[in-house]
C-alpha positions as CSV (number, residue, x, y, z in Angstrom):
1,X,96.6,107.9,63.0
2,X,95.0,106.8,66.3
3,X,96.7,105.0,69.2
4,X,95.0,101.8,68.1
5,X,96.8,102.1,64.7
6,X,100.1,102.3,66.5
7,X,99.5,99.5,68.9
8,X,101.7,96.4,68.5
9,X,100.2,93.4,66.7
10,X,100.9,89.9,67.9
11,X,99.8,86.5,66.9
12,X,99.8,83.7,69.5
13,X,98.5,80.1,69.7
14,X,95.9,79.5,72.4
15,X,95.8,75.7,72.5
16,X,93.1,75.7,75.3
17,X,90.7,77.4,72.8
18,X,92.2,75.6,69.8
19,X,92.9,78.8,67.9
20,X,95.5,81.2,66.9
21,X,94.7,84.7,68.1
22,X,95.7,88.1,66.8
23,X,95.9,91.0,69.3
24,X,96.2,94.7,68.7
25,X,97.7,95.9,71.8
26,X,95.8,94.2,74.6
27,X,92.6,93.8,72.5
28,X,91.7,90.5,70.9
29,X,91.1,91.5,67.2
30,X,90.4,88.0,65.8
31,X,91.2,84.3,65.6
32,X,91.4,81.3,63.4
33,X,90.1,78.0,64.9
34,X,91.7,74.7,64.3
35,X,91.1,71.0,65.1
36,X,94.3,69.0,65.6
37,X,94.5,65.5,64.3
38,X,98.0,64.1,64.7
39,X,100.4,65.9,62.4
40,X,97.6,67.7,60.6
41,X,95.6,70.7,61.8
42,X,92.2,71.4,60.2
43,X,91.5,75.1,60.1
44,X,87.7,75.6,60.2
45,X,86.9,79.2,60.9
46,X,88.6,82.7,60.9
47,X,87.0,85.8,62.3
48,X,88.1,89.4,62.7
49,X,86.1,91.8,64.9
50,X,84.2,94.5,62.9
51,X,86.1,97.3,64.6
52,X,89.4,95.8,63.3
53,X,88.3,95.2,59.7
54,X,90.0,96.7,56.7
55,X,93.5,96.6,58.2
56,X,94.9,93.4,56.8
57,X,94.8,91.7,60.1
58,X,93.2,88.5,58.8
59,X,96.0,88.1,56.3
60,X,98.6,88.8,59.0
61,X,96.9,86.2,61.3
62,X,96.9,83.5,58.6
63,X,100.5,84.2,57.5
64,X,101.9,84.0,61.0
65,X,99.7,80.9,61.7
66,X,101.0,79.1,58.6
67,X,104.6,80.1,59.5
68,X,104.0,78.5,63.0
69,X,102.6,75.3,61.3
70,X,105.7,75.1,59.1
71,X,108.1,75.6,62.0
72,X,106.3,72.8,63.9
73,X,106.2,70.4,60.9
74,X,102.4,70.3,60.9
75,X,100.3,69.9,57.8
76,X,97.3,72.2,57.1
77,X,93.8,71.3,56.0
78,X,92.2,74.6,54.9
79,X,88.5,74.0,55.5
80,X,88.0,77.7,56.4
81,X,87.4,79.6,53.1
82,X,89.7,82.4,54.1
83,X,92.6,80.1,54.9
84,X,92.0,78.2,51.7
85,X,92.0,81.4,49.5
86,X,95.2,82.6,51.3
87,X,97.0,79.4,50.5
88,X,95.7,79.3,46.9
89,X,97.1,82.9,46.4
90,X,100.4,82.3,48.1
91,X,102.3,79.5,46.4
92,X,105.0,79.4,49.1
93,X,102.4,78.0,51.5
94,X,100.8,75.4,49.2
95,X,103.2,72.7,50.3
96,X,101.7,72.8,53.8
97,X,98.6,71.1,52.4
98,X,99.4,67.3,52.1
99,X,99.7,66.2,48.4
100,X,96.9,63.7,48.8
101,X,94.5,66.5,50.1
102,X,95.3,69.3,47.6
103,X,92.7,68.4,45.0
104,X,90.0,68.5,47.6
105,X,91.0,72.0,48.5
106,X,91.7,73.2,45.0
107,X,95.4,73.7,45.7
108,X,97.7,73.4,42.7
109,X,99.6,70.1,42.7
110,X,102.9,72.0,42.5
């Protein structure tokens, strides 16, 4: 285990960049970009640095981001394929996609 493996992981919103970021220690490991439109955020792109791959950081980033959206009462439009797959695989987040948008994103009607 390296020092990087033991570094704290944090997810924060960076509204100036319109993205949620995941940090490992002080290093930016990745982000998911959004476009806010009223009470809906369109998530358009997620990226994890190559040196941070294979550690589940993308899933952690999306989970924490979706939890933040729920806490703020903001609906999610998952245009990013990774965000879309995450929501499809985790039924407890499917309600974040507005009912009138779920068919477009192949989210079960629930």
